[in-house]
C-alpha positions in Angstrom: 4.9 -34.0 19.2 4.2 -37.1 17.1 0.4 -36.6 16.9 1.0 -33.1 15.5 3.4 -34.3 12.8 0.9 -37.1 12.0 -1.8 -34.5 11.4 0.6 -32.4 9.3 1.6 -35.4 7.2 -2.1 -36.4 6.7 -2.9 -32.9 5.5 0.1 -32.9 3.2 -0.8 -36.2 1.7 -4.5 -35.4 1.3 -3.6 -32.1 -0.3 -1.4 -33.8 -2.9 -4.3 -36.1 -3.7 -7.0 -33.4 -3.7 -4.9 -31.1 -6.0 -4.3 -34.0 -8.4 -8.1 -34.7 -8.6 -8.8 -31.0 -9.2 -6.1 -30.9 -11.8 -7.7 -33.7 -13.7 -11.0 -31.8 -13.8 -9.4 -28.5 -14.8 -7.7 -30.3 -17.7 -10.9 -32.0 -18.7 -12.8 -28.7 -18.7 -9.9 -26.8 -20.3 -9.7 -24.2 -17.5 -6.3 -22.9 -18.5 -4.3 -19.7 -17.9 -3.2 -18.6 -21.3 0.3 -17.0 -21.6 0.4 -13.3 -22.4 3.1 -10.5 -22.5 2.8 -10.0 -18.7 2.8 -13.6 -17.6 5.8 -15.7 -16.5 4.7 -19.0 -18.1 5.0 -20.0 -21.7 2.4 -22.7 -22.1 -1.4 -22.9 -21.2 -1.5 -24.2 -17.7 -4.6 -25.3 -15.6 -5.6 -22.7 -13.1 -7.7 -23.3 -9.9 -5.5 -25.7 -8.0 -6.2 -23.7 -4.9 -9.6 -25.5 -4.8 -7.7 -28.7 -3.9 -5.9 -27.0 -1.0 -9.1 -25.6 0.4 -11.0 -28.9 0.1 -8.5 -30.3 2.7 -7.5 -27.3 4.8 -10.9 -25.8 5.6 -12.5 -29.0 6.9 -9.3 -29.7 8.9 -9.6 -26.3 10.6 -13.2 -27.0 11.5 -12.5 -30.5 12.8 -9.7 -29.1 14.9 -11.9 -26.3 16.2 -14.5 -28.9 17.3 -12.0 -31.1 19.0 -10.5 -28.2 21.0 -13.6 -26.2 21.9 -12.7 -23.4 19.4 -15.4 -24.4 16.8 -16.9 -20.9 16.5 -13.6 -19.2 15.8 -12.1 -21.7 13.4 -15.4 -22.4 11.6 -15.9 -18.7 11.1 -12.4 -18.3 9.7 -13.0 -21.3 7.4 -16.4 -19.9 6.3 -14.9 -16.5 5.5 -12.1 -18.1 3.5 -14.7 -20.2 1.7 -16.7 -17.1 0.7 -13.6 -15.4 -0.5 -12.8 -18.5 -2.6 -16.3 -18.3 -4.2 -15.8 -14.6 -5.2 -12.3 -15.3 -6.4 -13.4 -18.3 -8.5 -15.9 -16.0 -10.3 -13.0 -13.6 -10.8 -10.9 -16.4 -12.2 -13.6 -17.3 -14.7 -15.0 -13.9 -15.6 -12.7 -11.2 -14.2 -14.6 -9.1 -11.7 -14.1 -5.3 -11.4 -11.8 -4.1 -8.6 -14.6 -2.7 -6.5 -16.6 -5.9 -5.9 -13.3 -7.7 -5.1 -12.2 -5.0 -2.6 -15.7 -5.1 -1.0 -15.4 -8.8 -0.4 -11.9 -8.6 1.0 -12.9 -5.7 3.3 -16.0 -7.4 4.6 -14.1 -10.6 5.3 -11.3 -8.7 7.1 -13.8 -6.6 9.1 -15.7 -9.7 10.3 -12.4 -11.5 10.9 -11.4 -8.9 13.5 -13.9 -10.4 15.9 -11.8 -13.6 15.8 -8.8 -11.9 17.4 -8.2 -12.3 21.1 -7.4 -8.7 21.7 -6.0 -5.5 20.2 -3.3 -6.0 17.7 -1.1 -3.1 18.9 -1.5 -4.1 22.6 -3.2 -0.8 23.6 -0.7 1.6 22.0 -3.6 3.2 20.1 -7.3 3.7 20.7 -9.5 0.6 20.1 -11.2 2.1 17.0 -7.9 2.9 15.4 -6.5 -0.5 16.3 -9.4 -2.1 14.5 -9.2 0.2 11.5 -5.5 -0.3 11.0 -6.0 -4.1 11.4 -8.7 -4.2 8.7 -6.5 -2.1 6.3 -3.4 -4.3 7.0 -5.5 -7.4 6.5 -7.0 -6.2 3.2 -3.6 -5.2 1.9 -2.2 -8.5 2.9 -4.9 -10.4 1.1 -4.2 -8.4 -2.1 -0.4 -8.6 -1.9 -0.7 -12.3 -1.6 -2.6 -12.3 -4.9 -0.2 -9.8 -6.5 2.9 -11.8 -5.5 1.6 -15.1 -6.9 3.4 -14.7 -10.2 5.9 -17.5 -10.7 5.9 -21.2 -10.0 6.2 -22.2 -6.4 6.4 -18.7 -4.8 3.2 -18.6 -2.9 3.3 -22.2 -1.8 6.9 -21.6 -0.4 5.9 -18.3 1.3 2.8 -19.8 2.9 4.8 -22.8 4.1 7.4 -20.5 5.7 4.8 -18.3 7.4 2.8 -21.2 8.7 5.9 -23.2 9.9 7.4 -20.0 11.4 4.2 -19.3 13.4 4.1 -22.9 14.6 7.6 -22.6 15.9 6.8 -19.2 17.6 3.7 -20.7 19.3 5.8 -23.7 20.4 8.4 -21.3 22.0 6.2 -18.5 23.4 4.5 -19.6 26.5 5.1 -16.2 28.1 3.2 -14.5 25.2 -0.1 -16.4 25.8 0.7 -18.8 22.9 0.9 -22.5 23.1 1.6 -25.5 21.0 -2.1 -25.9 20.3 -2.3 -22.4 19.0 0.3 -23.2 16.5 -1.4 -26.3 15.0 -3.6 -24.3 12.5 -0.4 -22.6 11.3 1.2 -26.0 10.9 -1.9 -27.2 9.0 -1.5 -24.2 6.7 2.2 -25.0 6.0 1.4 -28.7 5.4 -1.3 -27.9 2.8 1.0 -25.4 1.1 3.8 -28.0 0.8 1.3 -30.5 -0.6 0.4 -27.9 -3.3 4.0 -27.4 -4.1 4.3 -31.0 -5.3 2.2 -29.8 -8.3 3.2 -26.2 -8.5 7.0 -26.5 -8.4 8.7 -25.4 -11.6 7.6 -26.3 -14.2 4.2 -26.0 -12.6 1.5 -28.4 -13.7 -1.2 -26.3 -12.1 -1.6 -22.7 -10.7 -3.3 -21.6 -7.5 -5.5 -19.1 -9.2 -7.2 -16.3 -7.2 -9.4 -19.0 -5.8 -6.3 -20.2 -3.9 -4.2 -17.1 -3.3 -6.9 -14.9 -1.9 -8.2 -17.3 0.8 -4.6 -18.4 1.7 -3.7 -14.7 2.1 -6.8 -14.3 4.3 -5.9 -17.3 6.5 -2.2 -16.4 6.7 -3.1 -12.8 7.6 -5.5 -14.0 10.3 -2.9 -16.2 11.9 -0.3 -13.4 11.8 -2.8 -10.9 13.4 -3.8 -13.5 16.0 -0.1 -13.9 17.0 0.3 -10.1 17.2 -2.8 -9.8 19.3 -1.4 -12.3 21.8 1.8 -10.2 22.2 4.0 -11.7 19.4 4.0 -8.5 17.3 7.6 -8.8 16.3 7.4 -12.3 14.9 4.1 -11.3 13.1 6.0 -8.4 11.4 9.1 -10.4 10.5 7.7 -13.6 9.0 5.9 -12.1 6.0 8.5 -9.3 5.5 9.7 -10.3 2.1 6.3 -10.5 0.5 5.2 -7.3 2.2 8.3 -5.3 1.2 8.3 -6.4 -2.4 4.6 -5.8 -3.0 4.4 -2.5 -1.0 7.4 -0.9 -2.5 6.3 -1.8 -6.1 2.8 -0.5 -5.3 4.2 2.9 -4.1 6.4 3.2 -7.2 3.4 2.6 -9.5 1.3 5.0 -7.5 3.8 7.8 -7.9 3.9 7.2 -11.6 0.1 7.4 -11.8 -0.3 3.8 -13.0 -3.3 1.6 -12.5 -2.0 -0.5 -9.6 -4.6 -3.2 -9.9 -3.5 -4.1 -13.4 -1.0 -7.0 -14.0 2.7 -6.1 -14.5 6.1 -7.6 -14.2 7.9 -5.1 -11.9 8.2 -7.2 -8.7 11.8 -8.0 -7.7 11.2 -11.8 -8.2 9.8 -11.2 -11.7 12.7 -9.0 -12.6 15.1 -11.8 -11.5 13.2 -14.3 -13.7 13.3 -11.9 -16.7 17.1 -11.7 -16.1 17.4 -15.4 -16.8 17.1 -17.0 -13.4 14.8 -20.0 -13.2 11.6 -19.9 -11.2 13.0 -22.6 -8.9 16.2 -20.7 -8.2 14.4 -17.5 -7.3 12.0 -19.4 -5.0 14.9 -21.2 -3.4 16.6 -17.8 -2.7 13.4 -16.4 -1.2 13.0 -19.5 0.9 16.6 -19.2 2.2 15.8 -15.6 3.2 12.6 -16.8 4.8 14.5 -19.4 6.8 16.6 -16.6 8.3 13.4 -14.6 9.0 12.0 -17.6 10.9 15.1 -17.7 13.1 14.8 -13.9 13.6 11.1 -14.2 14.5 12.1 -16.7 17.3 14.8 -14.2 18.4 12.2 -11.5 18.4 10.4 -13.2 21.3 13.3 -12.0 23.5 14.9 -9.1 21.5 12.3 -7.4 19.3 14.0 -4.4 18.0 17.4 -6.0 17.1 15.6 -8.8 15.3 13.4 -6.3 13.3 16.5 -4.5 12.2 18.2 -7.7 11.2 15.1 -8.9 9.3 15.0 -5.6 7.4 18.6 -6.1 6.5 18.0 -9.7 5.2 15.1 -8.5 3.0 17.0 -5.5 1.7 19.9 -7.7 0.8 17.6 -10.1 -1.1 15.8 -7.3 -2.9 19.1 -5.7 -3.9 20.4 -9.0 -5.3 17.2 -9.7 -7.2 17.0 -6.1 -8.5 20.7 -5.9 -9.5 20.1 -8.3 -12.3 19.0 -6.8 -15.7 16.7 -8.5 -18.2 
């Protein structure tokens, strides 16, 4: 195990350094997110720290792919994430329309389906439907990752939980075609996310920006779908359940009211908790506590899928009820 943890620590340390270097450039160039009536920060804050995360994470994935004979797969995933980062950086700087962004996300997800080792739903549906559902789920996951990145530390903490959870699942799931080596990219993702948290914990000194949240959503979605395609569908559903539930329920509510769902708002449960007076750090710590339970349930799902799914739904429902019970 020691070489794995050495790699994880190296990625963590390099990410801390890379984000600091990027932060210096963002400050010098005055690339700042300005507060507005829908934001959760009160002072202009540098935006684009995700560049520092990707500078470390994407080459690490390529190097690991070369060392393990998986260069085509991991280099393709890194290249698609890089292309999404370019589109998202333009969006950060100039604000793209929804259609070009959606086209980029859909194209990356469609190409990414070729990286999976098999059908996501294990043959329960025809192959064409499995691919179509996979692309739709992946595109939604990319976007919900972006939607949910609204307070200090939340996406870094969520990414760390998903990555570390997938690493533990791979370490414990030999009968599902997973191995310790399959979990190392997920551990890399978690280490890079924790490195970013050094600078993004409340009060944040830098924000991810779309340039960070969109590629991280793509990579996390890829690793979750890869685990599902190898037979670990239960853990793949459980680990991102809080993010998926919060974003999806709010989207459906806004759709039923005829609102423009792509516009910024402050209706997510975590945002309502912050508006009620809870600090960013406290809300993220509560979400992280729930995610720790979800990681344990994801490991249980390797043996008992349905009971663990029910328990995971109960954990997320309890968290949403607590956050939503508070009034601004």
